[in-house]
Every structure is written in structure tokens, then in C-alpha cells.
C-alpha positions in Angstrom: 0.0 0.0 0.0 2.7 2.5 -0.9 0.7 4.5 -3.6 -1.7 6.3 -1.3 -2.9 9.6 0.0 -2.6 10.1 3.8 -5.1 12.3 5.5 -4.5 13.5 9.0 -2.0 10.8 10.0 1.3 11.2 11.7 4.5 10.5 9.8 5.3 7.6 12.3 1.9 6.0 11.5 2.8 6.1 7.8 6.2 4.6 8.5 4.8 1.8 10.6 2.1 0.9 8.1 4.5 0.9 5.2 7.2 -1.0 7.1 4.7 -3.8 8.1 2.4 -4.5 5.2 1.4 -7.9 6.7 -0.2 -6.0 9.6 -3.1 -4.8 7.5 -6.5 -6.5 8.1 -9.4 -6.5 5.7 -12.6 -5.4 7.3 -16.1 -4.2 6.7 -17.8 -1.2 8.3 -20.6 -2.3 10.6 -21.6 1.0 12.2 -20.8 4.7 12.0 -21.7 7.3 14.7 -20.2 10.7 15.6 -16.6 10.0 14.9 -16.7 6.4 15.8 -16.6 3.5 13.3 -17.1 -0.1 14.2 -15.4 -2.6 11.8 -15.6 -6.4 11.6 -12.4 -7.9 10.4 -12.2 -11.0 8.2 -10.3 -12.7 11.1 -13.5 -12.4 13.2 -12.7 -9.5 15.5 -14.8 -6.4 16.0 -12.9 -3.1 16.5 -14.3 0.3 17.6 -12.3 3.1 16.1 -12.2 6.8 16.6 -11.7 8.3 13.1 -12.9 11.0 10.8 -12.8 8.6 7.8 -15.9 9.2 5.6 -17.1 5.6 5.6 -20.5 4.1 5.3 -22.0 0.9 6.7 -21.1 -2.1 4.5 -18.0 -0.5 3.0 -14.8 -2.6 2.8 -11.7 -1.0 4.5 -8.2 -1.9 5.4 -7.2 -1.5 9.1 -3.7 -1.5 10.5 -4.1 -1.9 14.3 -0.4 -1.2 15.1 -0.2 1.9 13.0 -3.7 2.9 14.0 -4.7 3.6 10.4 -7.8 2.9 8.4 -7.6 2.8 4.6 -10.5 3.7 2.4 -9.4 3.0 -1.1 -6.1 4.9 -1.5 -7.0 7.4 1.4 -5.5 6.8 4.8 -7.0 8.2 8.0 -6.0 8.0 11.7 -8.0 5.4 13.6 -7.4 5.1 17.3 
């Protein structure tokens, strides 16, 4: 995921996400409410994230739990 646009993430988040590409999890958005997004990963976990990513329920996203980044297409957003 090196060809992307980062939106409101720290340089260290980008470095960590790029340095550990196997850390990305595929997920689907299951709920969205006031800056919080709940995603269900394909590994079976449910994660509640604080993010300003413009996602909608049912949308596929990438989530990097170590870097605390959510990817929506080529856009990256902080997700803590």
C-alpha cells in the first residue's frame, strides 16, 4: 500500500504501516456514529475506532491496528 494519500495521520503512522504490510487487516464497516466507526475484520474481531474517515456501513476498508490507520481506497486516516 505504498501508492496512497494520507489524510491527518502522523509520519510515524505512515512509516509503521509501510514497514509492516502484513499488519493490514481486511474489514467491513458495521456501524458509524459521531466520529466512531465499528469494523468487523475478516479474522472475526470487532474493532471500535475513533476516526474521521468518511465511511458508510457495509464499505470494505483496510485496518492496521499497530499503526492505528484505516484505509478507504487509497486514502489513509488515523483510527485510534
